C-alpha positions in Angstrom: 0.0 0.0 0.0 1.4 3.4 -0.9 2.6 6.0 1.5 0.0 8.6 2.2 0.5 12.1 1.0 1.3 14.6 3.7 -0.6 17.8 4.3 0.3 20.1 1.4 2.8 22.8 2.3 1.1 26.2 2.3 3.6 27.9 0.1 3.5 25.2 -2.6 -0.3 25.0 -2.4 -0.5 28.8 -2.9 1.9 28.7 -5.9 -0.1 25.8 -7.4 -3.2 27.9 -7.2 -1.5 30.9 -8.8 0.0 28.7 -11.5 -3.5 27.5 -12.5 -4.7 31.1 -12.5 -1.9 31.9 -14.9 -2.9 29.0 -17.1 -6.4 30.3 -17.4 -5.7 33.9 -18.1 -4.6 33.6 -21.8 -7.6 31.4 -22.6 -9.9 34.0 -21.2 -8.2 36.8 -23.3 -8.6 35.2 -26.7 -12.4 35.1 -26.9 -12.8 38.8 -26.2 -9.7 40.0 -28.1 -10.2 37.9 -31.3 -12.7 40.3 -33.0 -10.1 43.1 -32.6 -7.2 40.9 -33.6 -8.9 39.7 -36.8 -9.7 43.4 -37.6 -6.1 44.5 -37.1 -4.7 41.7 -39.2 -7.5 41.7 -41.7 -8.2 37.9 -41.4 -11.5 36.0 -41.4 -13.2 34.7 -38.2 -12.0 31.1 -38.8 -8.4 32.2 -38.9 -8.5 31.7 -35.1 -8.0 28.0 -36.0 -4.3 28.7 -36.9 -3.7 30.2 -33.4 -5.5 27.3 -31.7 -3.8 24.6 -33.7 -0.3 26.1 -33.1 -1.0 26.3 -29.4 -2.3 22.7 -29.5 0.9 21.3 -31.1 3.0 22.9 -28.5 0.7 22.0 -25.7 0.4 18.4 -26.8 4.1 18.0 -27.2 5.2 19.4 -23.9 2.3 17.9 -21.8 3.0 14.3 -23.0 6.8 14.7 -22.6 6.3 16.1 -19.1 4.2 13.1 -18.1 6.9 10.7 -19.2 9.9 12.7 -17.9 8.6 14.5 -14.8 10.6 12.2 -12.4 13.9 13.1 -14.2 13.4 16.8 -14.6 11.8 17.7 -11.3 8.5 19.5 -10.9 10.1 22.8 -9.6 12.5 23.3 -12.4 9.8 22.3 -14.9 7.3 24.9 -13.6 9.9 27.7 -13.4 11.2 27.2 -17.0 7.8 26.6 -18.5 6.2 29.7 -16.9 9.1 31.8 -18.1 8.5 30.5 -21.6 4.8 31.3 -21.4 5.7 34.9 -20.3 7.9 35.4 -23.3 5.3 34.0 -25.6 2.6 36.4 -24.3 5.1 39.3 -24.7 5.3 38.2 -28.3 1.5 38.3 -28.6 1.6 42.0 -27.5 4.1 43.0 -30.2 3.1 40.7 -33.1 3.0 42.7 -36.3 1.2 40.0 -38.4 -0.9 36.9 -37.7 2.0 34.6 -38.6 4.1 35.9 -35.7 1.2 35.6 -33.4 0.8 32.0 -34.5 4.4 31.3 -33.7 4.0 32.8 -30.2 0.9 30.6 -29.7 3.2 27.6 -30.3 5.6 28.8 -27.6 2.7 29.5 -25.3 1.4 25.9 -25.8 4.8 24.5 -25.0 5.0 26.4 -21.7 1.4 25.9 -20.7 1.3 22.2 -21.5 4.3 21.4 -19.3 2.9 23.4 -16.4 -0.5 21.8 -16.7 0.8 18.2 -17.0 3.4 18.6 -14.3 1.1 20.2 -11.8 -1.7 17.7 -12.4 0.6 14.8 -12.0 2.1 16.3 -8.8 -1.4 17.2 -7.4 -2.9 13.8 -8.2 -0.4 12.2 -5.8 -0.1 15.0 -3.2 -3.7 16.5 -2.9 -7.1 15.1 -2.1 -10.4 15.7 -3.9 -11.0 19.0 -2.2 -7.6 20.6 -3.1 -7.7 19.0 -6.5 -11.0 20.6 -7.3 -9.9 23.9 -5.8 -6.7 23.8 -7.8 -8.7 23.6 -11.0 -11.1 26.2 -9.6 -8.3 28.7 -9.8 -7.9 27.9 -13.5 -11.6 28.9 -13.9 -10.8 32.0 -11.9 -8.0 32.8 -14.3 -10.2 32.4 -17.3 -12.9 34.5 -15.7 -10.4 37.3 -15.0 -9.0 37.2 -18.6 -12.2 38.6 -20.3 -12.4 41.3 -17.6 -8.8 42.4 -18.2 -9.4 42.5 -22.0 -12.8 44.1 -21.7 -11.4 46.8 -19.4 -8.5 47.4 -21.8 -10.7 47.7 -24.9 -13.3 49.8 -23.0 -10.5 52.2 -22.0 -9.7 52.7 -25.7 -6.4 50.8 -25.6 -5.3 48.2 -28.1 -5.8 44.5 -27.4 -2.0 44.2 -27.1 -2.1 45.8 -23.7 -4.2 42.9 -22.3 -1.5 40.4 -23.3 1.3 42.6 -22.0 -0.4 42.7 -18.5 -0.7 39.0 -18.3 2.9 38.5 -19.6 4.1 40.6 -16.7 2.1 38.5 -14.2 3.6 35.3 -15.6 7.1 36.6 -15.3 6.6 37.3 -11.5 5.2 33.7 -11.1 8.2 32.2 -13.0 10.5 34.0 -10.5 8.6 32.5 -7.6 8.9 29.0 -9.0 12.7 29.5 -9.5 13.1 30.5 -5.9 11.2 27.4 -4.6 12.7 24.7 -6.9 14.2 22.7 -3.9 11.0 23.0 -1.9 9.0 21.3 -4.7 11.6 18.5 -4.7 11.2 18.0 -1.0 7.4 18.2 -1.2 7.1 15.7 -4.1 4.9 12.6 -3.5 6.6 9.3 -3.4 7.0 7.6 -6.8 4.0 5.4 -7.6 6.2 3.2 -9.8 8.0 1.7 -6.9 5.1 0.2 -5.0 2.3 -0.1 -7.5 0.9 -3.4 -8.9 2.9 -4.5 -11.9 1.0 -6.2 -14.7 2.3 -9.5 -16.0 1.9 -11.1 -19.4 -0.8 -13.4 -18.0 -2.9 -10.4 -17.0 -2.5 -10.9 -13.3 -0.4 -8.6 -11.1 2.4 -8.8 -8.6 2.7 -6.3 -5.8 6.1 -4.7 -5.8 7.6 -3.9 -2.5 8.2 -0.4 -1.4 11.9 -0.6 -2.1 11.9 -2.7 -5.2 11.9 0.3 -7.7 10.1 -1.6 -10.4 9.5 0.3 -13.5 6.6 -0.6 -15.8 7.4 -0.6 -19.6 5.9 2.2 -21.6 4.2 -0.3 -23.9 2.3 -1.7 -20.9 0.7 1.7 -20.3 -0.1 2.3 -23.9 -1.9 -1.1 -24.2 -4.5 -0.3 -21.5 -7.9 0.5 -23.0 -8.6 2.6 -19.9 -5.8 4.9 -20.9 -7.3 5.6 -24.3 -10.9 5.9 -23.2 -9.8 8.4 -20.6 -7.8 10.3 -23.1 -10.7 10.6 -25.5 -12.9 11.8 -22.6 -10.6 14.7 -22.0 -10.8 15.6 -25.7 -14.6 15.8 -25.5 -14.8 17.6 -22.2 -12.3 20.3 -23.0 -13.8 20.8 -26.4 -17.1 21.7 -24.7 -15.5 23.9 -22.0 -13.3 25.9 -24.4 -15.8 26.1 -27.3 -18.4 27.6 -25.0 -16.0 30.2 -23.7 -14.4 31.0 -27.0 -17.6 31.5 -29.1 -20.0 32.8 -26.4 -19.0 36.4 -27.0 -19.8 36.1 -30.7 -23.0 34.3 -30.0 -24.2 36.9 -27.5 -23.2 39.9 -29.6 -24.0 38.9 -33.2 -26.5 36.2 -32.4 -28.5 37.6 -29.5 -27.9 41.3 -29.8 -26.0 42.2 -26.6 -23.5 45.0 -26.4 -19.8 44.1 -26.3 -19.4 45.3 -22.7 -22.3 43.3 -21.5 -21.4 40.2 -23.5 -17.8 40.4 -22.1 -19.3 40.4 -18.6 -21.5 37.3 -19.4 -18.4 35.4 -20.7 -16.7 36.2 -17.4 -19.8 34.9 -15.7 -19.5 31.6 -17.6 -15.9 31.2 -16.4 -16.8 32.4 -13.0 -19.4 29.7 -12.7 -16.7 27.2 -13.4 -14.6 28.6 -10.6 -17.5 28.6 -8.1 -18.6 25.1 -9.1 -15.1 23.7 -8.4 -15.0 25.4 -5.0 -18.4 24.1 -4.0 -18.2 20.6 -5.6 -14.7 19.9 -4.3 -16.4 19.5 -0.9 -19.4 17.6 -2.3 -17.1 15.1 -4.1 -15.4 14.2 -0.8 -18.8 13.3 0.7 -20.7 11.7 -2.2 -17.9 10.1 -4.3 -16.5 10.9 -7.7 -18.8 8.7 -9.7 -22.1 10.3 -8.6 -20.7 13.8 -8.9 -19.4 13.1 -12.4 -22.7 11.6 -13.7 -24.7 14.5 -12.3 -22.2 17.0 -13.8 -22.2 15.4 -17.2 -26.0 15.5 -17.3 -26.0 19.2 -16.2 -23.6 20.0 -19.1 -26.1 18.5 -21.6 -29.0 20.5 -20.0 -27.0 23.8 -20.2 -26.1 23.1 -23.8 -29.7 22.5 -24.7 -30.6 25.9 -23.2 -28.0 27.5 -25.4 -29.3 25.7 -28.4 -33.0 26.7 -27.9 -33.7 29.9 -29.9 -34.8 32.7 -27.6 -33.6 35.8 -25.8 -30.1 36.4 -24.7 -30.9 35.7 -21.1 -31.7 32.1 -22.0 -28.3 31.6 -23.6 -26.5 33.3 -20.7 -28.4 30.9 -18.3 -27.3 28.0 -20.4 -23.7 29.1 -20.3 -23.7 29.4 -16.5 -25.3 26.0 -16.2 -22.6 24.5 -18.4 -19.9 26.2 -16.5 -21.2 25.1 -13.0 -21.9 21.6 -14.1 -18.6 21.1 -15.9 -16.6 22.4 -12.9 -15.6 19.1 -11.3 -15.3 16.9 -14.4 -11.6 17.7 -15.3 -10.2 17.5 -11.7 -12.1 14.4 -10.8 -11.2 12.6 -14.0 -7.6 13.5 -13.3 -7.7 12.5 -9.6 -9.2 9.1 -10.3 -6.8 8.2 -13.1 -4.8 5.9 -10.9 -8.0 4.0 -10.0 -8.8 3.4 -13.7 -5.3 2.6 -15.0 -3.3 1.6 -12.0 -0.9 3.7 -9.9 2.2 2.6 -11.9 0.7 4.1 -15.1 -0.9 7.2 -13.6 1.8 9.8 -14.5 2.0 8.7 -18.1 -1.8 8.5 -18.4 -2.2 12.0 -17.0 0.4 13.3 -19.4 -1.5 11.8 -22.3 -4.8 13.1 -21.0 -3.5 16.6 -20.6 -2.1 16.5 -24.1 -5.4 15.2 -25.4 -7.1 18.1 -23.6 -5.0 20.4 -25.7 -6.2 18.7 -28.8 -9.8 19.2 -27.7 -9.1 22.8 -26.8 -7.9 23.6 -30.3 -9.2 21.4 -33.0 -12.8 21.2 -32.0 -13.3 25.0 -31.3 -11.4 25.7 -34.5 -13.7 23.3 -36.4 -16.7 25.1 -34.9 -15.2 28.4 -36.1 -15.3 27.1 -39.6 -18.8 25.8 -39.2 -19.9 29.2 -37.7 -18.2 31.1 -40.5 -20.1 29.1 -43.1 -23.5 28.9 -41.4 -24.4 31.0 -38.3 -23.2 31.4 -34.7 -26.6 30.0 -33.7 -25.2 26.5 -34.4 -23.0 26.7 -31.2 -25.6 25.4 -28.8 -26.5 22.3 -31.0 -22.8 21.5 -31.3 -22.2 21.7 -27.6 -25.2 19.4 -27.0 -23.9 16.7 -29.4 -20.5 16.8 -27.7 -22.0 16.6 -24.2 -24.1 13.6 -25.1 -21.1 11.9 -26.7 -19.1 12.5 -23.5 -21.9 10.9 -21.3 -21.9 7.8 -23.5 -18.1 7.5 -23.4 -17.9 7.9 -19.6 -20.5 5.2 -19.1 -18.7 2.9 -21.5 -15.4 3.5 -19.8 -16.9 3.0 -16.3 -18.2 -0.4 -17.3 -14.8 -1.5 -18.6 -13.0 -0.2 -15.5 -10.2 -2.5 -14.4 -10.7 -1.5 -10.7 -13.7 -0.7 -8.5 -16.3 1.7 -10.0 -15.4 5.3 -9.6 -18.7 5.9 -7.8 -17.6 3.7 -4.9 -15.7 5.6 -2.3 -12.2 4.5 -1.7 -11.7 2.7 1.7 -9.9 5.1 3.9 -8.7 5.6 7.5 -9.0 9.0 9.2 -6.5 11.5 7.8 -5.8 15.2 7.6 -7.2 17.7 5.2 -9.6 15.1 3.7 -6.7 12.8 2.8 -6.9 9.0 3.6 -4.3 8.1 6.2 -3.3 5.0 4.4 -4.3 6.1 0.8 -7.0 4.7 -1.4 -7.0 1.0 -2.1 -5.5 0.8 -5.6 -7.1 -1.5 -8.1 -5.0 -4.3 -9.7 -4.2 -3.6 -13.3 -5.3 -6.7 -15.2 -3.8 -5.8 -18.5 -7.1 -5.9 -20.5 
């Protein structure tokens, strides 16, 4: 049985929260700034796909590599270097003379953001419990909620959109310095390796329990052969596609499709991301009491209901209500899917699986919203709600299929625990045996 995670150190927990705020800020900027960017560069609406695709390539590359090399690089050094790279990329946004340069900066931003996202999620999955894991992702929602407010304030003040990116770049630089000053603290606070004491799958499909000092390493191919790894990866594609598509195209829907002013629509987009933040704060506590499976099922159903409200033709208030419902319902999905990764794939495969999942999230965050941009450009922005509803229903079906094929106990069943601190089990959750299916 694995060693329990200790109480998270306050300084590292605070920096983790701030890191997720910084991850969300650029995502919140793009939806509000894109109409101005496309006007400055004289490009069509669907050109945002180039920006999103470049960011995805960088994000996918760095997040997957971080998942496979985190133990060698060290989480502190990874966070410091990656945040600095993100700051430089955002500075490039603010001075880009043409779209091609901005696309190149998006690639660099993806490289920095993917490594931070994957590294922190892998660290937190071993060091934090359901409450802190949800709260950690809540701060991503806070960052994305602040982003539209920053850009709306900049544009309302008569300044160019470039100022919004410059402000966020400066904040990222400060955070990179904080990570650089705490590199050793992250190393001391890192959770014990799961590869040393996790069940190791055999060719016969059974498992042997490695001792705590045996330092057994599972081959990469063993991880890649698990169906649970790939069903979880696809689930992240669909979930993030919904989250990002709703936030990216909501501004256009509310202004061009439902007749709201730019200032009011910007505030409504912030309300969407704000509901994601509030939902994670509230549901982090709920998940500890009711279990991940029940909370995930209710949340997925809520996302479908919210998407249906957006899809129904009607006043702007109905679409805003749908956005808020989608945001609140979606809140715990990403953190709980990440937190329960080891239960689905086995602790020995968790870091790699999380790296793949975070990389897949980057694909969902770029390719699907970009495809929706092409669809919107050739039809109408009113198609957004219907597209979100289709994605939500597909995610529900995939989750239920993956849950039935789970190699361990159902995620809805609470992990056996002994009393611990800060909501953490004293002896850790009972890990399922990886049967190699």
